[in-house]
C-alpha positions as protocol buffer text, in pm:
chain_id: "A"
residue {
  index: 1
  type: MET
  ca { x: -2253 y: -4867 z: -3252 }
}
residue {
  index: 2
  type: LEU
  ca { x: -2597 y: -4968 z: -3134 }
}
residue {
  index: 3
  type: THR
  ca { x: -2875 y: -4806 z: -3332 }
}
residue {
  index: 4
  type: LYS
  ca { x: -3225 y: -4722 z: -3217 }
}
residue {
  index: 5
  type: THR
  ca { x: -3361 y: -4972 z: -3470 }
}
residue {
  index: 6
  type: LYS
  ca { x: -3151 y: -5257 z: -3328 }
}
residue {
  index: 7
  type: LEU
  ca { x: -3252 y: -5159 z: -2977 }
}
residue {
  index: 8
  type: ILE
  ca { x: -3619 y: -5169 z: -3069 }
}
residue {
  index: 9
  type: GLU
  ca { x: -3575 y: -5509 z: -3241 }
}
residue {
  index: 10
  type: GLN
  ca { x: -3412 y: -5650 z: -2928 }
}
residue {
  index: 11
  type: ILE
  ca { x: -3676 y: -5512 z: -2694 }
}
residue {
  index: 12
  type: GLU
  ca { x: -3951 y: -5660 z: -2911 }
}
residue {
  index: 13
  type: GLU
  ca { x: -3791 y: -6005 z: -2868 }
}
residue {
  index: 14
  type: PHE
  ca { x: -3809 y: -5984 z: -2490 }
}
residue {
  index: 15
  type: PRO
  ca { x: -4098 y: -6140 z: -2300 }
}
residue {
  index: 16
  type: GLU
  ca { x: -4375 y: -5911 z: -2173 }
}
residue {
  index: 17
  type: GLU
  ca { x: -4202 y: -5885 z: -1835 }
}
residue {
  index: 18
  type: PHE
  ca { x: -3825 y: -5868 z: -1788 }
}
residue {
  index: 19
  type: SER
  ca { x: -3578 y: -5715 z: -1549 }
}
residue {
  index: 20
  type: ILE
  ca { x: -3357 y: -5418 z: -1615 }
}
residue {
  index: 21
  type: ASP
  ca { x: -3058 y: -5646 z: -1551 }
}
residue {
  index: 22
  type: GLU
  ca { x: -3168 y: -5876 z: -1835 }
}
residue {
  index: 23
  type: LEU
  ca { x: -3201 y: -5577 z: -2068 }
}
residue {
  index: 24
  type: VAL
  ca { x: -2863 y: -5434 z: -1971 }
}
residue {
  index: 25
  type: ASP
  ca { x: -2694 y: -5776 z: -2014 }
}
residue {
  index: 26
  type: LYS
  ca { x: -2846 y: -5810 z: -2361 }
}
residue {
  index: 27
  type: LEU
  ca { x: -2742 y: -5457 z: -2460 }
}
residue {
  index: 28
  type: ILE
  ca { x: -2385 y: -5518 z: -2343 }
}
residue {
  index: 29
  type: LEU
  ca { x: -2372 y: -5839 z: -2547 }
}
residue {
  index: 30
  type: ILE
  ca { x: -2506 y: -5665 z: -2857 }
}
residue {
  index: 31
  type: SER
  ca { x: -2258 y: -5380 z: -2812 }
}
residue {
  index: 32
  type: LYS
  ca { x: -1965 y: -5621 z: -2783 }
}
residue {
  index: 33
  type: ILE
  ca { x: -2077 y: -5810 z: -3094 }
}
residue {
  index: 34
  type: GLU
  ca { x: -2112 y: -5483 z: -3288 }
}
residue {
  index: 35
  type: ASN
  ca { x: -1765 y: -5370 z: -3177 }
}
residue {
  index: 36
  type: GLY
  ca { x: -1620 y: -5706 z: -3282 }
}
residue {
  index: 37
  type: ASN
  ca { x: -1782 y: -5678 z: -3623 }
}
residue {
  index: 38
  type: VAL
  ca { x: -1639 y: -5329 z: -3674 }
}
residue {
  index: 39
  type: GLN
  ca { x: -1293 y: -5444 z: -3568 }
}
residue {
  index: 40
  type: SER
  ca { x: -1315 y: -5738 z: -3807 }
}
residue {
  index: 41
  type: GLU
  ca { x: -1426 y: -5517 z: -4097 }
}
residue {
  index: 42
  type: ASN
  ca { x: -1135 y: -5280 z: -4028 }
}
residue {
  index: 43
  type: GLY
  ca { x: -877 y: -5559 z: -4021 }
}
residue {
  index: 44
  type: MET
  ca { x: -817 y: -5517 z: -3651 }
}
residue {
  index: 45
  type: THR
  ca { x: -788 y: -5890 z: -3585 }
}
residue {
  index: 46
  type: ILE
  ca { x: -505 y: -6134 z: -3525 }
}
residue {
  index: 47
  type: THR
  ca { x: -454 y: -6482 z: -3660 }
}
residue {
  index: 48
  type: GLU
  ca { x: -503 y: -6790 z: -3448 }
}
residue {
  index: 49
  type: ASP
  ca { x: -128 y: -6857 z: -3468 }
}
residue {
  index: 50
  type: ASP
  ca { x: -51 y: -6508 z: -3336 }
}
residue {
  index: 51
  type: LEU
  ca { x: -299 y: -6565 z: -3056 }
}
residue {
  index: 52
  type: ASP
  ca { x: -135 y: -6896 z: -2965 }
}
residue {
  index: 53
  type: GLU
  ca { x: 204 y: -6724 z: -2952 }
}
residue {
  index: 54
  type: GLU
  ca { x: 66 y: -6449 z: -2731 }
}
residue {
  index: 55
  type: ILE
  ca { x: -92 y: -6699 z: -2492 }
}
residue {
  index: 56
  type: GLU
  ca { x: 237 y: -6888 z: -2469 }
}
residue {
  index: 57
  type: LYS
  ca { x: 403 y: -6568 z: -2349 }
}
residue {
  index: 58
  type: TRP
  ca { x: 159 y: -6553 z: -2056 }
}
residue {
  index: 59
  type: PHE
  ca { x: 297 y: -6880 z: -1920 }
}
residue {
  index: 60
  type: GLU
  ca { x: 668 y: -6800 z: -1949 }
}
């Protein structure tokens, strides 16, 4: 989950002027990275081999 501290850190890295769209895009990216980290920590990942097998099923 995105914390207020991380949000403030990200806003401080932005230039003096930026668009809302740029901010929203950055926040979405940060949120997706955070979710990925949580999934990884909780063992909610698959191996590369399993991924290859799943992709092969798409083309059957």
